[in-house]
C-alpha positions in Angstrom: -163.8 -83.8 -54.8 -163.0 -80.1 -55.3 -159.8 -78.8 -56.8 -158.2 -75.4 -56.4 -157.4 -73.3 -59.4 -155.8 -75.4 -62.0 -152.8 -73.8 -63.7 -151.7 -74.0 -67.3 -151.2 -77.4 -68.9 -147.8 -76.6 -70.3 -144.6 -74.8 -68.9 -144.8 -71.0 -69.1 -141.4 -70.1 -67.8 -138.5 -72.1 -69.3 -134.8 -71.7 -68.7 -132.6 -73.1 -71.5 -129.1 -74.0 -70.3 -127.9 -74.6 -73.9 -128.5 -72.9 -77.2 -130.2 -75.7 -79.2 -133.4 -75.7 -77.1 -133.6 -71.9 -77.2 -133.3 -71.9 -81.0 -135.9 -74.7 -81.2 -138.4 -72.7 -79.2 -137.9 -69.6 -81.3 -138.4 -71.6 -84.5 -141.6 -73.0 -83.0 -142.8 -69.5 -82.2 -142.7 -70.2 -78.5 -140.0 -67.8 -77.4 -142.4 -66.0 -75.0 -142.0 -69.0 -72.7 -138.2 -68.6 -72.4 -137.1 -66.6 -69.3 -133.4 -67.4 -69.2 -130.7 -68.6 -71.6 -127.1 -69.8 -71.7 -124.4 -67.1 -72.0 -123.1 -68.9 -75.1 -126.3 -68.5 -77.0 -125.8 -66.7 -80.4 -128.8 -68.2 -82.3 -131.1 -66.6 -82.8 -129.4 -63.3 -82.4 -132.4 -61.6 -80.8 -132.3 -64.1 -77.9 -129.2 -62.3 -76.4 -131.1 -59.0 -76.5 -134.4 -60.3 -75.1 -133.5 -62.9 -72.5 -131.3 -62.8 -69.4 -128.2 -65.0 -69.4 -128.1 -67.4 -66.4 -125.4 -70.0 -67.2 -122.2 -71.0 -69.0 -122.0 -74.6 -70.0 -120.8 -76.4 -66.9 -121.8 -73.7 -64.4 -124.9 -71.7 -63.7 -126.1 -68.9 -61.5 -128.5 -70.9 -59.4 -129.8 -67.9 -57.5 -130.6 -66.0 -60.7 -132.4 -69.1 -62.1 -134.5 -69.4 -58.9 -135.3 -65.7 -59.1 -136.8 -66.2 -62.6 -139.3 -68.8 -61.0 -139.0 -71.3 -63.9 -141.5 -74.1 -64.2 -139.1 -76.0 -66.4 -135.3 -76.0 -67.0 -133.9 -77.7 -70.1 -130.3 -78.9 -70.2 -127.9 -81.1 -72.2 -125.7 -84.1 -71.4 -123.8 -85.4 -68.4 -121.8 -82.2 -68.4 -124.8 -80.4 -66.9 -125.7 -83.1 -64.5 -124.4 -81.2 -61.4 -126.5 -78.1 -62.3 -129.5 -80.3 -62.9 -129.0 -82.0 -59.5 -128.8 -78.7 -57.6 -132.0 -77.4 -59.3 -133.9 -80.7 -58.7 -133.0 -80.6 -55.0 -134.5 -77.1 -54.9 -137.8 -78.4 -56.3 -137.3 -77.3 -59.9 -138.5 -79.5 -62.8 -135.5 -80.3 -65.0 -135.2 -82.2 -68.3 -131.8 -83.0 -69.6 -131.5 -84.1 -73.2 -128.6 -86.3 -74.4 -128.9 -86.2 -78.2 -125.8 -87.4 -80.0 -127.0 -88.3 -83.5 -129.0 -86.6 -86.2 -131.9 -88.8 -85.4 -131.8 -87.9 -81.8 -131.6 -84.2 -82.6 -134.8 -84.5 -84.6 -136.4 -86.4 -81.7 -135.3 -83.6 -79.3 -137.1 -81.1 -81.4 -140.3 -83.2 -81.3 -140.0 -83.7 -77.5 -139.6 -80.0 -76.9 -142.6 -79.3 -79.0 -144.6 -81.8 -77.0 -143.5 -80.2 -73.8 -145.0 -76.8 -74.8 -148.1 -78.2 -76.6 -147.2 -77.6 -80.2 -146.6 -81.2 -81.4 -147.8 -80.5 -84.9 -145.5 -77.5 -85.4 -142.5 -79.5 -84.0 -143.2 -82.4 -86.3 -143.4 -80.0 -89.3 -140.1 -78.4 -88.3 -138.4 -81.8 -87.9 -139.8 -82.8 -91.4 -138.5 -79.6 -92.9 -135.0 -80.2 -91.4 -135.1 -83.9 -92.6 -136.0 -82.8 -96.1 -133.2 -80.3 -96.1 -130.7 -83.0 -95.2 -132.1 -85.2 -98.0 -131.6 -82.4 -100.5 -127.9 -82.1 -99.5 -127.5 -85.9 -99.5 -128.9 -86.0 -103.0 -126.5 -83.3 -104.2 -123.6 -85.0 -102.5 -124.4 -88.3 -104.4 -123.8 -86.4 -107.7 -120.2 -85.4 -106.7 -117.5 -86.9 -108.9 -115.3 -87.7 -105.9 -115.7 -88.1 -102.1 -112.9 -86.6 -100.0 -111.6 -88.1 -96.8 -112.4 -85.7 -94.0 -110.8 -85.1 -90.6 -112.9 -83.0 -88.2 -111.1 -81.7 -85.1 -113.3 -80.6 -82.2 -110.4 -79.6 -79.9 -106.6 -79.3 -80.4 -105.0 -80.1 -77.1 -105.7 -83.0 -76.8 -106.9 -83.6 -80.3 -110.5 -84.7 -80.2 -112.3 -86.0 -83.3 -115.9 -85.6 -84.4 -118.9 -86.5 -82.3 -121.5 -88.7 -83.8 -123.9 -86.1 -85.3 -120.9 -84.3 -86.9 -119.6 -87.6 -88.3 -123.1 -88.3 -89.8 -123.3 -84.9 -91.3 -119.9 -85.3 -92.9 -121.2 -88.4 -94.7 -124.5 -86.6 -95.7 -122.4 -83.7 -97.1 -120.4 -86.0 -99.3 -117.3 -86.7 -97.2 -115.7 -89.9 -95.8 -115.1 -89.5 -92.1 -111.6 -90.4 -91.1 -112.4 -91.6 -87.5 -115.9 -93.2 -87.7 -115.1 -95.6 -84.9 -114.4 -92.7 -82.5 -117.6 -91.0 -83.5 -119.5 -93.7 -81.7 -118.1 -92.5 -78.3 -120.3 -89.8 -76.7 -117.7 -88.5 -74.3 -114.9 -86.2 -75.6 -112.3 -88.0 -73.5 -113.0 -91.2 -75.5 -112.5 -89.4 -78.8 -109.0 -88.3 -78.1 -106.5 -89.2 -80.8 -103.6 -90.4 -78.7 -101.1 -90.5 -81.6 -101.3 -87.4 -83.9 -99.5 -89.4 -86.6 -102.6 -91.5 -87.0 -104.2 -88.5 -88.7 -101.2 -88.5 -91.1 -101.7 -92.2 -91.8 -105.4 -91.7 -92.6 -104.5 -89.0 -95.0 -107.5 -86.6 -95.0 -108.2 -84.5 -98.1 -110.0 -81.9 -96.0 -109.5 -80.8 -92.4 -112.4 -79.1 -90.6 -111.6 -77.4 -87.3 -114.2 -76.2 -84.8 -112.5 -75.5 -81.5 -115.3 -74.7 -79.1 -114.6 -71.4 -77.4 -111.5 -70.4 -79.5 -110.6 -69.6 -83.1 -109.3 -72.5 -85.2 -105.6 -71.9 -86.1 -104.9 -73.5 -89.5 -101.3 -72.5 -89.5 -100.6 -74.2 -86.2 -102.3 -77.4 -87.4 -100.3 -77.4 -90.7 -97.1 -77.0 -88.7 -97.6 -80.1 -86.6 -94.8 -82.7 -86.9 -95.2 -84.8 -90.0 -98.5 -83.2 -91.0 -97.0 -81.6 -94.1 -97.5 -85.0 -95.7 -101.3 -84.8 -95.3 -103.1 -84.1 -98.6 -105.3 -81.5 -96.9 -102.2 -79.6 -95.7 -100.4 -79.8 -99.0 -103.4 -78.3 -100.9 -104.4 -75.8 -98.2 -107.8 -77.5 -97.4 -108.0 -76.5 -93.8 -111.3 -74.9 -93.0 -112.9 -73.5 -89.8 -116.6 -74.1 -89.1 -117.8 -71.9 -86.3 -118.8 -73.9 -83.2 -122.4 -72.5 -82.9 -123.4 -73.9 -86.3 -121.9 -77.4 -85.9 -121.2 -78.3 -82.2 -124.7 -77.4 -80.9 -126.8 -80.5 -81.4 -129.8 -78.7 -82.7 -131.3 -77.0 -85.8 -128.1 -75.0 -86.6 -126.0 -78.1 -87.2 -128.7 -79.6 -89.5 -128.9 -76.4 -91.6 -126.0 -73.9 -91.7 -123.4 -76.5 -90.3 -124.0 -79.2 -92.8 -124.4 -76.7 -95.7 -121.1 -75.2 -94.9 -119.4 -78.6 -95.0 -121.1 -79.5 -98.2 -119.9 -76.3 -99.9 -116.3 -77.1 -99.0 -116.6 -80.7 -100.0 -118.3 -79.9 -103.3 -115.7 -77.3 -104.2 -112.9 -79.8 -103.4 -114.6 -82.5 -105.5 -114.8 -80.2 -108.5 -111.1 -79.2 -108.2 -110.0 -82.8 -107.7 -112.0 -83.9 -110.7 -110.3 -81.3 -112.9 -106.8 -82.2 -111.6 -107.3 -85.9 -112.3 -109.2 -85.6 -115.6 -107.4 -87.1 -118.6 -106.0 -84.5 -121.1 -108.4 -83.4 -123.8 -106.9 -84.7 -127.1 -108.4 -81.9 -129.1 -106.6 -79.4 -126.9 -103.4 -81.3 -127.4 -103.9 -81.3 -131.2 -104.4 -77.5 -131.3 -101.2 -77.0 -129.2 -99.2 -79.2 -131.5 -100.3 -77.3 -134.6 -99.4 -74.0 -133.0 -96.0 -75.3 -132.1 -95.3 -76.4 -135.7 -96.0 -73.0 -137.1 
């Protein structure tokens, strides 16, 4: 049997509908394959300069994507199912990832590497990221105290942390306030129906990452009854930029978790000083001075 000309074994023209696959391909040195990216892409910075933007998150310019003649489109989650379906009906190969945990993020990196024929580099990248997490986890294990942490992904309605964020809070040295909600993959299932439940769980630190808009710490602190929360009383309300924590890719496993660990470690040091027993030597010196 004779065959016609056989093309390349791996995709050469890839459209990435979300940032994490774009960042992964750049880290693997395979950015030449990318022909289109999401308009929300900020990592790596050069991607916005080099690659045309073809989509938002739940919408895409189908005509522009077709014009790029992709041989693979990479998407994420049920939220991009409609985009994927349109492209599939038009004969485009589409792979939609659904990673929701740290383990699944690492698996996604390895799968992307396999798709472009650089399995060894992808495995090495995943191992590097895993080692970085282990280093942070070891540092967190040395902290004198572990704070209770509330992570808010959206404010109206209030949505708590997704699974990979919840796992990273634990790795960074915190105790996640809503671990049961973190098991829910859909945002609508992580809504905190009663805002007073946050008050009852008394977080020591509040992280805010409102995807698409700036976290407003003052507005959070002003919520009814929230002045009782330890984090509000001590001013421990911190924004973590969405691109480094809400994208389920390398960013969350590096800059995102490091930022959380920095805040948690600083809190732990301050809390330890506040609760440390008084030094009797200092008391004796003060008493002698007072008697003079």
